[in-house]
VEXKEFI-435949 format. One line per 5 residues: number of its first residue (from 1); their letters; for each residue x, y, z of N, C-alpha, C, O. Coordinates in steps of 0.1 Angstrom, whole numbers. Layout:
NUM) A) X Y Z X Y Z X Y Z X Y Z | ...
END
This chain:
1) MTSKK) 601 906 1856 620 909 1848 625 901 1856 619 901 1867 | 635 894 1856 643 883 1858 658 891 1860 666 897 1853 | 656 885 1877 667 890 1885 679 885 1875 676 875 1868 | 694 891 1875 713 879 1871 712 879 1884 708 887 1892 | 718 865 1882 719 850 1892 732 863 1896 736 872 1889
6) PIYTV) 736 858 1908 752 862 1912 762 859 1908 772 866 1912 | 764 849 1899 773 844 1897 774 851 1878 781 849 1868 | 767 857 1881 768 864 1867 776 879 1866 781 883 1856 | 776 887 1880 773 897 1886 797 899 1888 803 893 1896 | 802 905 1881 809 909 1889 820 919 1899 826 930 1896
11) SEDLS) 821 909 1913 825 919 1923 833 932 1924 831 943 1927 | 846 923 1918 862 935 1911 852 942 1908 841 937 1906 | 857 963 1908 862 967 1904 873 970 1894 885 973 1896 | 862 968 1882 871 967 1870 873 981 1858 878 981 1846 | 867 994 1867 862 1003 1862 874 1011 1854 873 1018 1845
16) DIFKE) 891 1007 1860 899 1020 1858 907 1011 1851 918 1016 1847 | 903 996 1847 920 992 1837 923 997 1824 934 998 1819 | 908 1001 1818 918 1008 1806 919 1017 1803 922 1022 1793 | 918 1022 1815 925 1042 1816 941 1037 1823 947 1047 1827 | 947 1027 1825 960 1025 1825 971 1026 1812 982 1030 1809
21) SQLDK) 958 1021 1804 973 1022 1786 971 1034 1785 981 1041 1782 | 957 1041 1787 962 1056 1780 972 1066 1790 973 1077 1785 | 977 1064 1796 991 1067 1803 1003 1078 1802 1014 1072 1799 | 1003 1085 1802 1022 1089 1789 1030 1078 1795 1031 1074 1807 | 1034 1076 1786 1042 1063 1788 1053 1068 1797 1056 1061 1807
26) KTKAP) 1060 1082 1796 1070 1087 1802 1069 1083 1815 1080 1080 1820 | 1058 1082 1824 1056 1082 1834 1058 1066 1836 1058 1064 1848 | 1059 1058 1832 1060 1041 1831 1072 1037 1835 1078 1042 1826 | 1077 1033 1840 1090 1028 1844 1104 1025 1829 1103 1023 1817 | 1109 1026 1833 1124 1030 1819 1124 1006 1817 1123 996 1824
31) VEGFP) 1125 1009 1807 1124 993 1800 1144 987 1808 1153 991 1801 | 1147 983 1815 1158 977 1820 1167 971 1809 1162 962 1804 | 1180 974 1805 1194 971 1798 1197 981 1791 1193 992 1793 | 1207 977 1783 1218 985 1781 1213 995 1767 1209 991 1756 | 1213 1007 1770 1209 1012 1757 1209 1013 1743 1220 1016 1741
36) IVSAL) 1201 1011 1729 1212 1014 1722 1217 1029 1721 1229 1033 1722 | 1206 1036 1721 1212 1049 1725 1235 1052 1725 1245 1058 1721 | 1228 1043 1737 1251 1046 1749 1254 1035 1740 1266 1033 1742 | 1253 1032 1736 1257 1015 1719 1264 1028 1713 1275 1033 1714 | 1254 1031 1707 1258 1038 1697 1267 1048 1698 1276 1049 1690
41) KTVVR) 1265 1056 1708 1273 1064 1710 1292 1062 1706 1298 1068 1698 | 1297 1048 1718 1301 1039 1717 1305 1038 1705 1312 1047 1700 | 1303 1031 1701 1302 1026 1686 1311 1033 1673 1320 1028 1666 | 1302 1048 1676 1311 1060 1670 1320 1062 1676 1331 1062 1671 | 1318 1064 1684 1333 1065 1689 1348 1059 1689 1359 1064 1689
46) QMEIS) 1342 1042 1690 1349 1034 1683 1356 1039 1669 1367 1042 1666 | 1343 1039 1662 1348 1034 1648 1361 1053 1643 1371 1053 1636 | 1356 1064 1649 1368 1078 1652 1378 1072 1652 1385 1070 1641 | 1382 1069 1663 1393 1060 1670 1400 1057 1651 1406 1064 1643 | 1395 1045 1649 1401 1035 1643 1400 1043 1630 1409 1039 1622
51) GNRPR) 1393 1054 1625 1393 1062 1608 1387 1056 1603 1390 1049 1593 | 1380 1057 1606 1365 1050 1592 1361 1063 1592 1361 1071 1601 | 1357 1063 1581 1350 1075 1572 1339 1082 1578 1330 1075 1584 | 1339 1096 1578 1323 1101 1581 1314 1095 1571 1302 1094 1575 | 1315 1094 1566 1301 1088 1554 1298 1073 1562 1286 1073 1566
56) TISDY) 1304 1063 1566 1305 1051 1568 1293 1055 1586 1281 1052 1589 | 1304 1062 1595 1296 1063 1602 1278 1070 1607 1269 1067 1615 | 1283 1082 1595 1273 1088 1592 1255 1078 1594 1244 1079 1600 | 1263 1069 1584 1253 1065 1580 1249 1048 1590 1240 1039 1588 | 1260 1050 1598 1257 1041 1616 1244 1042 1624 1236 1033 1628
61) ERYVN) 1246 1062 1626 1239 1064 1632 1227 1067 1624 1218 1062 1630 | 1222 1073 1611 1210 1074 1612 1203 1061 1606 1191 1063 1604 | 1209 1046 1602 1200 1038 1603 1199 1024 1616 1196 1012 1615 | 1203 1032 1628 1203 1021 1639 1193 1029 1646 1184 1024 1653 | 1194 1043 1644 1185 1055 1648 1171 1052 1641 1161 1053 1648
66) HFSEI) 1170 1047 1627 1157 1043 1626 1150 1032 1627 1138 1032 1627 | 1159 1020 1629 1155 1008 1634 1150 1008 1652 1143 998 1655 | 1154 1017 1664 1147 1020 1672 1137 1028 1675 1129 1029 1683 | 1143 1038 1659 1120 1048 1659 1112 1040 1654 1100 1041 1656 | 1115 1033 1648 1104 1022 1641 1098 1013 1650 1086 1011 1652
71) TGVQV) 1108 1007 1653 1101 995 1664 1106 997 1681 1110 988 1689 | 1103 1010 1684 1103 1009 1694 1111 1001 1700 1105 996 1709 | 1122 997 1700 1130 989 1705 1143 1001 1711 1152 1007 1705 | 1140 1001 1732 1150 1010 1734 1166 1003 1738 1176 1009 1738 | 1164 988 1742 1177 989 1749 1180 979 1740 1171 978 1731
76) LEQLT) 1193 968 1739 1198 959 1732 1191 949 1739 1189 942 1729 | 1185 941 1749 1182 928 1750 1167 932 1744 1158 923 1742 | 1165 940 1742 1154 940 1739 1152 931 1721 1143 923 1719 | 1162 935 1711 1165 929 1698 1159 914 1699 1159 906 1708 | 1153 912 1687 1153 905 1685 1148 898 1662 1144 906 1654
81) VQNIY) 1149 891 1661 1150 888 1645 1138 894 1643 1139 905 1639 | 1127 890 1645 1113 897 1645 1114 911 1642 1108 916 1632 | 1120 920 1651 1119 936 1655 1129 942 1639 1130 954 1635 | 1135 928 1633 1142 936 1622 1135 937 1610 1136 946 1602 | 1125 921 1607 1121 923 1600 1109 928 1601 1102 926 1592
86) IWLDS) 1104 936 1612 1095 949 1609 1099 959 1605 1092 967 1600 | 1110 960 1605 1121 972 1601 1123 973 1583 1123 981 1573 | 1125 967 1586 1126 960 1569 1118 963 1566 1117 975 1563 | 1105 954 1565 1092 960 1560 1084 972 1560 1073 976 1554 | 1093 978 1571 1085 994 1570 1088 1007 1554 1083 1016 1548
91) MKVSN) 1103 997 1553 1111 1007 1539 1100 1010 1528 1092 1002 1533 | 1097 1013 1521 1089 1014 1507 1103 1020 1497 1103 1030 1490 | 1114 1010 1498 1123 1016 1492 1126 998 1481 1117 990 1480 | 1140 996 1475 1142 985 1467 1151 979 1478 1158 983 1487 | 1146 963 1469 1158 954 1485 1170 955 1483 1176 954 1494
96) QTKLT) 1179 957 1470 1187 965 1475 1190 975 1479 1202 974 1481 | 1186 987 1482 1186 1000 1494 1181 988 1503 1192 983 1506 | 1171 980 1510 1168 969 1521 1187 963 1526 1194 961 1536 | 1188 961 1516 1203 952 1518 1213 961 1525 1218 958 1536 | 1216 974 1517 1225 980 1520 1223 987 1537 1232 989 1545
101) RLKCL) 1205 990 1539 1207 993 1558 1208 980 1564 1212 978 1576 | 1206 974 1559 1200 959 1569 1220 956 1571 1224 954 1583 | 1232 956 1558 1246 949 1560 1249 963 1579 1257 961 1588 | 1242 973 1579 1251 986 1584 1243 981 1593 1250 975 1601 | 1228 981 1598 1226 977 1610 1231 963 1621 1232 960 1633
106) KAFLS) 1234 955 1605 1241 939 1613 1254 942 1615 1259 934 1623 | 1265 955 1608 1278 955 1616 1277 964 1628 1284 963 1638 | 1265 973 1625 1266 983 1644 1261 971 1657 1264 976 1667 | 1250 951 1660 1254 946 1666 1263 937 1666 1264 928 1674 | 1271 939 1653 1282 933 1650 1295 936 1664 1301 929 1672
111) RCFYN) 1294 950 1662 1303 957 1670 1298 958 1682 1304 965 1690 | 1286 950 1686 1283 956 1705 1286 939 1707 1293 936 1716 | 1282 929 1697 1283 923 1698 1300 916 1706 1302 910 1717 | 1308 922 1695 1324 922 1702 1325 925 1715 1330 919 1724 | 1318 938 1716 1317 945 1733 1317 938 1740 1325 940 1749
116) GWLTR) 1307 924 1740 1301 919 1750 1291 920 1755 1287 911 1762 | 1281 934 1751 1270 937 1754 1253 928 1745 1241 930 1747 | 1259 921 1737 1255 907 1731 1259 898 1731 1271 897 1727 | 1250 886 1737 1259 872 1740 1254 861 1727 1257 849 1725 | 1247 870 1722 1244 858 1703 1243 869 1692 1237 879 1692
121) NFWRQ) 1249 865 1684 1247 872 1669 1235 866 1663 1237 860 1652 | 1226 866 1667 1217 861 1662 1209 869 1648 1199 865 1642 | 1218 881 1644 1209 885 1634 1220 879 1624 1225 888 1617 | 1221 874 1623 1232 865 1608 1220 859 1599 1216 860 1587 | 1219 855 1606 1205 847 1598 1193 851 1591 1185 845 1584
126) VNIKV) 1194 867 1595 1183 879 1587 1191 882 1572 1199 892 1570 | 1189 874 1563 1191 887 1547 1186 885 1539 1178 876 1539 | 1187 892 1533 1175 895 1517 1181 897 1504 1190 904 1500 | 1169 883 1494 1174 884 1480 1172 894 1471 1162 901 1469 | 1186 893 1466 1185 913 1454 1191 901 1447 1198 892 1451
131) DTPVK) 1186 906 1432 1193 908 1419 1199 912 1417 1196 922 1411 | 1209 910 1419 1225 918 1416 1229 921 1403 1239 916 1397 | 1221 932 1396 1228 935 1375 1236 933 1378 1240 931 1390 | 1244 930 1364 1261 932 1367 1262 942 1357 1256 944 1346 | 1273 949 1367 1279 968 1362 1290 963 1351 1300 957 1356
136) EGAKE) 1290 965 1340 1301 966 1331 1309 980 1339 1305 990 1345 | 1323 974 1333 1333 989 1334 1332 995 1319 1330 989 1309 | 1336 1013 1321 1341 1019 1312 1350 1012 1302 1359 1004 1306 | 1347 1015 1290 1355 1005 1274 1368 1020 1276 1366 1032 1278 | 1381 1012 1273 1388 1029 1271 1386 1035 1258 1391 1047 1257
141) QDVML) 1381 1030 1249 1373 1035 1239 1370 1050 1238 1374 1059 1230 | 1360 1050 1252 1351 1059 1253 1353 1066 1263 1344 1074 1266 | 1362 1066 1270 1373 1067 1277 1381 1079 1274 1381 1089 1282 | 1386 1079 1263 1391 1085 1251 1385 1094 1246 1389 1105 1246 | 1371 1092 1240 1369 1096 1233 1361 1110 1241 1358 1121 1235
146) LLSLL) 1360 1108 1254 1352 1119 1260 1364 1132 1265 1363 1144 1269 | 1374 1124 1262 1385 1128 1269 1395 1140 1255 1405 1148 1256 | 1388 1136 1244 1393 1143 1229 1383 1155 1232 1385 1167 1230 | 1374 1151 1236 1360 1158 1236 1358 1175 1245 1351 1185 1243 | 1370 1171 1254 1377 1183 1263 1387 1185 1258 1397 1179 1254
151) DLSDF) 1378 1203 1261 1391 1217 1258 1398 1219 1269 1394 1228 1277 | 1412 1210 1270 1427 1211 1276 1437 1229 1279 1447 1232 1285 | 1425 1236 1272 1427 1253 1271 1419 1257 1284 1423 1264 1293 | 1411 1253 1283 1399 1256 1298 1404 1247 1317 1403 1235 1319 | 1408 1257 1325 1412 1247 1331 1400 1240 1341 1405 1234 1351
156) VELRD) 1389 1239 1341 1374 1230 1344 1384 1219 1339 1392 1212 1344 | 1379 1221 1323 1380 1209 1316 1392 1195 1314 1393 1183 1311 | 1402 1209 1321 1420 1200 1318 1418 1194 1328 1421 1182 1328 | 1413 1201 1339 1412 1193 1357 1408 1177 1359 1413 1167 1364 | 1392 1181 1350 1382 1173 1349 1387 1164 1340 1386 1153 1345
161) ATAVL) 1393 1164 1326 1404 1154 1325 1410 1147 1332 1407 1135 1333 | 1418 1151 1339 1424 1147 1344 1424 1140 1352 1430 1130 1353 | 1413 1144 1363 1403 1129 1372 1400 1118 1366 1399 1108 1373 | 1398 1117 1351 1393 1108 1345 1403 1101 1350 1404 1094 1361 | 1411 1102 1341 1423 1096 1337 1425 1085 1347 1426 1073 1346
166) IMFQT) 1427 1096 1359 1434 1093 1370 1429 1082 1378 1435 1073 1384 | 1411 1086 1375 1402 1068 1378 1405 1059 1370 1411 1051 1377 | 1404 1053 1356 1407 1050 1349 1420 1043 1348 1422 1031 1348 | 1431 1053 1348 1446 1042 1354 1449 1038 1362 1461 1032 1363 | 1439 1039 1376 1447 1044 1390 1436 1030 1395 1442 1021 1400
171) GLRSS) 1416 1030 1396 1412 1027 1400 1404 1036 1412 1393 1035 1417 | 1414 1046 1417 1411 1048 1429 1398 1057 1423 1396 1060 1411 | 1387 1061 1438 1369 1064 1443 1377 1078 1441 1388 1083 1444 | 1364 1083 1433 1361 1097 1434 1361 1105 1445 1365 1117 1442 | 1359 1103 1459 1359 1105 1469 1373 1107 1475 1376 1114 1484
176) TVAQL) 1385 1098 1467 1397 1095 1475 1405 1101 1459 1416 1095 1459 | 1404 1110 1446 1409 1113 1439 1404 1130 1443 1408 1141 1438 | 1394 1129 1452 1387 1147 1451 1396 1149 1468 1390 1156 1476 | 1406 1145 1471 1411 1143 1487 1427 1147 1475 1435 1155 1480 | 1428 1143 1468 1440 1139 1469 1453 1151 1467 1448 1161 1464
181) EDKHV) 1468 1151 1468 1479 1163 1474 1491 1165 1463 1493 1156 1456 | 1500 1178 1461 1510 1174 1453 1517 1164 1456 1522 1157 1447 | 1518 1161 1468 1527 1149 1475 1526 1142 1470 1535 1137 1464 | 1511 1134 1471 1509 1119 1465 1518 1119 1450 1526 1110 1447 | 1517 1131 1443 1522 1129 1428 1539 1130 1426 1546 1140 1430
186) FIGEK) 1546 1115 1419 1558 1113 1422 1561 1114 1406 1564 1103 1400 | 1560 1128 1399 1563 1127 1386 1575 1118 1380 1573 1111 1370 | 1584 1118 1386 1596 1118 1385 1598 1099 1381 1606 1095 1373 | 1590 1092 1388 1583 1074 1382 1575 1075 1382 1571 1064 1381 | 1563 1087 1380 1555 1084 1374 1541 1074 1385 1533 1065 1381
191) LLKVD) 1544 1079 1397 1538 1068 1407 1526 1081 1412 1528 1093 1412 | 1512 1074 1415 1512 1078 1428 1509 1073 1442 1500 1064 1444 | 1516 1077 1452 1516 1074 1465 1509 1075 1473 1509 1085 1479 | 1498 1065 1478 1482 1078 1483 1487 1071 1500 1491 1059 1502 | 1484 1080 1507 1480 1076 1523 1470 1064 1525 1460 1063 1517
196) GGLLK) 1472 1057 1533 1463 1049 1538 1450 1059 1540 1439 1058 1534 | 1451 1069 1549 1439 1077 1561 1431 1078 1546 1418 1079 1547 | 1438 1078 1533 1426 1083 1519 1422 1073 1520 1415 1076 1510 | 1418 1061 1523 1419 1052 1512 1406 1037 1521 1412 1032 1530 | 1395 1033 1520 1388 1026 1525 1397 1016 1534 1394 1016 1546
201) NHDQI) 1406 1007 1532 1410 997 1541 1424 1003 1540 1432 996 1535 | 1426 1014 1545 1439 1023 1553 1449 1016 1553 1457 1015 1562 | 1451 1007 1538 1467 1006 1534 1471 1015 1523 1467 1016 1512 | 1481 1022 1532 1491 1035 1519 1494 1022 1501 1501 1012 1500 | 1488 1025 1493 1497 1019 1481 1499 1027 1472 1493 1037 1472
206) HLPFD) 1509 1024 1461 1512 1031 1446 1505 1026 1433 1498 1016 1430 | 1508 1035 1428 1498 1031 1422 1504 1037 1401 1497 1047 1397 | 1510 1035 1393 1517 1036 1388 1507 1041 1373 1497 1034 1370 | 1510 1055 1365 1505 1062 1355 1514 1066 1344 1526 1069 1346 | 1507 1065 1329 1516 1067 1316 1517 1086 1318 1513 1096 1324
211) DMLSR) 1529 1082 1306 1529 1099 1301 1521 1109 1299 1523 1121 1302 | 1508 1102 1292 1498 1105 1288 1493 1118 1301 1493 1131 1300 | 1489 1108 1314 1486 1116 1325 1496 1123 1330 1492 1132 1337 | 1507 1121 1329 1517 1128 1335 1521 1137 1338 1525 1142 1348 | 1516 1142 1316 1519 1158 1309 1504 1163 1320 1505 1174 1325
216) LLVAL) 1495 1158 1322 1481 1167 1322 1483 1170 1339 1479 1180 1344 | 1490 1158 1345 1492 1166 1366 1504 1176 1360 1502 1188 1364 | 1511 1175 1354 1527 1186 1357 1518 1201 1347 1522 1211 1350 | 1508 1202 1338 1497 1214 1330 1492 1215 1343 1494 1226 1348 | 1483 1202 1354 1477 1215 1365 1481 1215 1373 1478 1223 1382
221) MNQNN) 1489 1207 1374 1495 1212 1391 1505 1226 1386 1512 1228 1396 | 1509 1235 1377 1511 1245 1374 1501 1257 1374 1500 1268 1380 | 1492 1250 1364 1480 1256 1368 1470 1262 1382 1464 1272 1387 | 1472 1247 1383 1464 1256 1401 1473 1266 1413 1469 1273 1423 | 1488 1265 1406 1494 1268 1416 1489 1288 1409 1492 1297 1417
226) LIRRE) 1484 1292 1400 1484 1300 1395 1473 1304 1404 1475 1313 1413 | 1458 1296 1403 1448 1297 1405 1448 1305 1426 1447 1314 1434 | 1452 1293 1423 1460 1296 1446 1467 1313 1445 1462 1323 1451 | 1474 1314 1439 1482 1327 1436 1472 1339 1434 1472 1350 1440 | 1464 1336 1425 1454 1346 1424 1439 1350 1428 1432 1360 1425
231) NRVDN) 1435 1332 1443 1424 1339 1451 1431 1337 1460 1425 1331 1469 | 1449 1340 1463 1452 1337 1477 1446 1329 1487 1439 1332 1497 | 1449 1319 1481 1441 1302 1490 1455 1295 1492 1464 1294 1484 | 1456 1291 1503 1469 1284 1508 1464 1270 1508 1459 1267 1519 | 1465 1258 1497 1465 1243 1498 1473 1238 1492 1484 1243 1488
236) SLLFI) 1470 1228 1490 1485 1216 1481 1470 1205 1475 1471 1192 1473 | 1460 1211 1473 1452 1195 1465 1458 1199 1450 1465 1207 1445 | 1451 1184 1447 1452 1184 1434 1445 1186 1428 1450 1186 1417 | 1433 1189 1428 1413 1189 1425 1408 1202 1432 1404 1202 1443 | 1409 1218 1422 1406 1225 1430 1402 1235 1424 1410 1242 1418
241) TQKGE) 1388 1238 1424 1376 1248 1419 1381 1261 1415 1392 1265 1420 | 1374 1266 1406 1381 1278 1399 1386 1293 1414 1394 1301 1411 | 1381 1292 1424 1384 1294 1438 1396 1287 1442 1396 1289 1454 | 1402 1282 1440 1411 1276 1447 1405 1264 1461 1412 1262 1470 | 1390 1258 1459 1386 1251 1472 1386 1246 1467 1386 1247 1454
246) TVLKT) 1386 1234 1474 1386 1222 1473 1370 1219 1464 1361 1227 1463 | 1371 1202 1456 1357 1207 1451 1352 1189 1460 1344 1180 1455 | 1357 1188 1470 1348 1180 1477 1341 1184 1486 1347 1184 1497 | 1330 1189 1486 1319 1203 1502 1321 1193 1503 1332 1191 1507 | 1310 1179 1502 1308 1167 1516 1309 1154 1512 1308 1153 1499
251) QTNNI) 1309 1149 1514 1311 1134 1517 1297 1129 1503 1299 1121 1494 | 1286 1137 1504 1282 1133 1492 1278 1142 1481 1268 1140 1474 | 1287 1156 1478 1290 1160 1471 1300 1163 1465 1303 1175 1467 | 1307 1159 1459 1314 1157 1449 1312 1167 1438 1302 1165 1431 | 1322 1178 1435 1325 1188 1422 1330 1172 1407 1327 1168 1396
256) IQKRL) 1337 1170 1414 1346 1162 1399 1332 1152 1398 1329 1150 1386 | 1325 1146 1408 1316 1133 1402 1302 1142 1393 1297 1136 1384 | 1296 1156 1397 1287 1159 1391 1293 1167 1377 1285 1174 1371 | 1301 1167 1373 1306 1173 1359 1306 1162 1355 1295 1160 1350 | 1319 1148 1353 1311 1139 1349 1297 1130 1345 1295 1124 1334
261) NKYSK) 1285 1131 1357 1271 1129 1353 1272 1140 1341 1269 1137 1330 | 1277 1152 1344 1271 1169 1330 1280 1164 1316 1273 1166 1306 | 1292 1158 1311 1298 1150 1304 1286 1140 1296 1279 1141 1286 | 1288 1129 1310 1281 1113 1305 1263 1119 1297 1260 1117 1285 | 1257 1124 1303 1246 1130 1297 1248 1139 1283 1245 1137 1271
266) EYGMK) 1256 1154 1293 1265 1158 1276 1262 1152 1263 1252 1154 1257 | 1269 1146 1261 1275 1133 1250 1273 1121 1250 1283 1115 1245 | 1261 1112 1256 1252 1102 1253 1262 1090 1260 1257 1078 1261 | 1275 1093 1263 1283 1083 1274 1274 1078 1285 1275 1086 1294 | 1266 1069 1287 1259 1059 1293 1267 1052 1304 1259 1045 1310
271) NLNPH) 1282 1049 1310 1288 1038 1310 1304 1048 1314 1314 1042 1314 | 1302 1062 1316 1312 1069 1324 1311 1076 1333 1315 1087 1332 | 1308 1072 1342 1303 1076 1353 1318 1067 1368 1321 1056 1366 | 1323 1074 1379 1331 1065 1384 1335 1057 1389 1346 1056 1395 | 1323 1047 1387 1323 1034 1396 1327 1027 1384 1332 1017 1385
276) ALRRG) 1324 1033 1370 1328 1027 1357 1333 1027 1358 1337 1015 1360 | 1344 1039 1359 1355 1042 1354 1368 1029 1365 1379 1025 1360 | 1363 1024 1378 1370 1019 1385 1369 1004 1377 1378 998 1370 | 1354 1001 1379 1358 990 1369 1365 987 1357 1372 978 1354 | 1361 996 1350 1367 994 1337 1389 991 1342 1397 983 1337
281) FAKRL) 1392 1003 1354 1402 998 1356 1412 985 1364 1424 983 1367 | 1398 980 1362 1400 960 1369 1399 953 1355 1407 944 1353 | 1390 958 1345 1385 947 1333 1403 952 1320 1410 946 1312 | 1402 962 1324 1418 965 1315 1432 957 1325 1444 955 1322 | 1428 956 1331 1447 950 1338 1443 933 1340 1450 922 1341
286) LNRGA) 1431 935 1340 1427 914 1336 1425 912 1323 1418 903 1320 | 1431 919 1315 1432 919 1302 1444 921 1299 1448 912 1292 | 1449 926 1300 1466 926 1302 1475 918 1309 1487 916 1310 | 1463 913 1313 1474 893 1325 1472 900 1338 1473 891 1347 | 1470 910 1342 1474 909 1360 1467 900 1363 1461 895 1354
291) NVAEI) 1466 894 1374 1462 882 1380 1455 889 1395 1460 895 1404 | 1437 884 1394 1431 885 1407 1439 890 1420 1435 896 1430 | 1443 888 1420 1456 889 1434 1457 905 1435 1455 912 1445 | 1461 910 1422 1469 918 1424 1460 930 1417 1465 941 1421 | 1449 932 1409 1442 934 1409 1437 943 1421 1437 955 1421
296) SKALS) 1431 931 1433 1425 934 1443 1432 945 1453 1427 955 1460 | 1447 939 1451 1456 950 1460 1454 970 1457 1449 979 1463 | 1462 968 1441 1455 977 1433 1434 986 1440 1434 998 1441 | 1426 981 1441 1415 985 1438 1414 983 1454 1402 978 1456 | 1421 984 1465 1419 979 1484 1416 971 1485 1416 969 1497
301) HNDLA) 1411 961 1479 1397 951 1482 1405 942 1499 1416 938 1501 | 1394 941 1505 1401 934 1511 1393 915 1514 1394 906 1521 | 1387 919 1503 1380 902 1499 1381 907 1482 1379 917 1475 | 1388 889 1479 1387 885 1464 1373 887 1459 1372 891 1447 | 1364 885 1466 1348 879 1462 1339 892 1453 1331 892 1444
306) VTTRY) 1348 909 1467 1342 915 1456 1352 922 1441 1347 927 1430 | 1366 921 1444 1374 921 1429 1368 916 1419 1368 923 1409 | 1361 898 1420 1358 887 1412 1345 901 1409 1344 906 1398 | 1337 904 1417 1325 915 1411 1332 923 1393 1330 921 1381 | 1338 930 1401 1342 937 1395 1348 931 1379 1351 938 1369
311) LHLDK) 1348 922 1379 1361 923 1366 1346 923 1356 1345 930 1346 | 1333 911 1362 1322 918 1343 1331 907 1339 1342 911 1334 | 1328 890 1340 1335 879 1336 1326 873 1329 1318 867 1337 | 1322 872 1318 1306 863 1315 1309 851 1314 1321 849 1315 | 1302 839 1312 1307 824 1308 1315 818 1293 1313 806 1289
316) DEVAE) 1323 826 1286 1325 821 1272 1344 832 1277 1355 828 1272 | 1343 842 1285 1355 844 1289 1358 833 1297 1367 826 1293 | 1352 830 1311 1362 824 1315 1361 809 1309 1371 804 1313 | 1355 802 1304 1359 794 1292 1370 794 1291 1377 786 1298 | 1374 803 1282 1383 806 1270 1397 812 1281 1406 816 1275
321) SLRKY) 1397 812 1294 1407 820 1305 1411 801 1306 1420 794 1302 | 1399 800 1311 1407 787 1314 1413 768 1307 1417 759 1313 | 1411 772 1292 1416 759 1287 1430 765 1281 1435 760 1271 | 1439 778 1291 1451 777 1290 1453 764 1299 1463 758 1297 | 1446 761 1307 1459 756 1318 1458 744 1315 1470 739 1316
326) L) 1443 728 1310 1439 725 1301 1452 714 1298 1453 708 1287
END
C-alpha cells in the first residue's frame, strides 16, 4: 500500500468549518445600518401627519414588509436593484399587480431618499412593462337606464340611485361619496362643497349638480333623518344603512360599491362600476366642451397625464378635435 505524500495531507483542522453555517442566525452579529423597520415606522408617522389615506399607509406597510421578508434585507444599506427584481420575481401575480406593488415600494424608498437615509435613488431604473387596456367610461344612457329600473320608493334603492348619479355628475370616487355629509350639500346653489380631507390630493373642490340630483338629495336627506331618529343614531352622513350607520365599513368594504356591482350583474350592465362612472363623468365633460385642465381639476388629479388616460380618446376623435385648429 502506497503511503500518501505529505503534500496531500492537510495539517490544518477544518472539521468544524461547516458547523458554523448551521448556527442560529440570532447568534450572529446584527447587520450594521439603518433598519428598514425603523425607516418604515418613521415614514408611516410622516404620512399620518400629512393626512395620507389609511389605505395608502396600509399598502406601504404591507409591501415594504413583504419585500424585507422575501429578500432578507434588514437595513437600507443592503438595498440593491437585484433585491427588488428578486422580490418581483417571487410574486405569482399579473404584471399590472406587480407594477402597483413596485410603485408602492418606490414611493417608500423615495421618502427614505428625501429623509437623507439613502444617498442614491437607484430604484428609479426598475420598471415593469404592462400593456394597459383602455377602460371606457360609463355611458349616460346606461346610467339613466339603471336609474329607471330602481324603485325610488324604497330607501336603499333611493340611496343607491343618488350615489350613482353623484358619481356620474361629479366624478367623485366611491370612497369619497361614502364619507359625504349633509354639510357638503348646498341645495340652493346646487353645489357639493367637498373638504380637502376627503380627497386624494387634499384640495377642497366645488362640484355642481342638476335639478334631478337635487330632488334625489332632498328626498334622501329627509329619509335619512327619519331613519336616524328611529334607530337613535347621531351622525350627519349623507349615505347610511337601514340602521343609520355608515356604508363605509372599512377602506375596502363599501356597501355602495357592492350594491352597484350587484345591479351590474343583475341587469347585465358590464360597464357600471364606480371607476367607469368616474371616467364617464370625465368623457361627458370633454364632449360638452370642457378642456383637459378643467376636467383634471374636477377629478382632483395632480397630473394631466392621468386625466388624459381617463378620457379614452381614439385616433378618429383626436383627428376630429385637431381639425378645428387647422
